[in-house]
N, C-alpha and C positions, 0 to 999 in steps of 0.2 A: 100479208100475213094472212090467211088463213085459221080460223079458230077452231080445236075438238071437240068437235064433239060425240056421247054416247058412255057408254062404262066402260070402256077399257081410254087410257089415257096414258102415251108414254110421250119418253123423253130421249133423248139422242140422236143419228144419224140412223136413218134406210137411205142406202142408194142417194139418191142426191137431194132426198129429204131431211131435210133434220125439225125432231120435232122438240120443243121446248116450255120452260115452265117461268110465265113473268105475271110478277103481283096478284098469282093465283088463281090464272088461265092456264090454258093452255092452247099451243098454238105451233102450227105448222108454216114452215117456209121449206125456198126454195135454194137449196147449197147456193155461196156463192164460188165466185171462181176469185176472186184475188185469194191471194194467204202471205203470211207473213213476208215471207221472202222477196215477195214480187215489192209492195209496199215500203221495204227497207230498200231497195237494190233500183226498181223502175224510174225512173226521171221527171216523169209524169208524178210523182209521189213526193221530191223533193221539197215541196214547200211543207208537204206534211208533217217530213221527218225536220224539217229546220224548228216548225211547235212543237212538236212530241219533246227537241231535247230543249230546248226552253220549259215547259213542261217540267222536265224527268230536274233542271236544271230549280226550279222555284222549288221543290217540290220539297228537296232537300234542303234552299233557306232553309221553306219554313216549318222545316219539321226539329231543326237546329233555335229553332224563334220559340213553334210550340215547346217543345221540351223545360222551357227557360221559365212557363208558367207552372202555378202554383196544380196541382194536382186537380184541385175543389171547379177552379179555374176552365180546364179541358174541355174540349169537346168535338164532337167530330163536324157539326156547324163550324165551329172558331177556327179549322187548320184549313179547310177547305175554303173561307174567306180573306183565311192569309195567302194560303197557297196563291189562292189568285189575284191578292192584293202584288205580288210578290210579284208575279205573270205580266203585269200591266207594268210593272216596275223594267225590269230586263226587255221586254218591251218596247222602251221608250231609249232605253241604252242601247239596244240593238237600233235604231232606226238614227241616231244620234250620233253613232259610229260610224254608221252606210250608207251615201248616197243614195244609191242603190239597193232594187230589190235588197231581203233578206240571201243572203247564200249561206250556204251547207259549210262555212268551214264557220270551226268551233269557236265561241265567245268565250277573250279572258278572264273573268272574273274572279277577286279575292273578294276573303270573307275575315 
């Protein structure tokens, strides 16, 4: 990743270059060959999708817990902490339910 310098700074994509702003600084990098379709379908990313599924489930569970808290106690940090703790528990459950490596089969959870 290269830093943009000079008077004119841009964001967006031109040809094979992506220009972007991060934390107040402007950068440029080459465009990635990955796209969402490949990550979702390619066998090489099967485990990534398993973890994405677990994170989606953890987020939904954490959201339900978070909404039970009084508004003055809520914060983004707390929501993220809840999501992380639920994710750890889901991983434990998944490990118990499977003696082999994670598979992409959906996990059944009762709420």
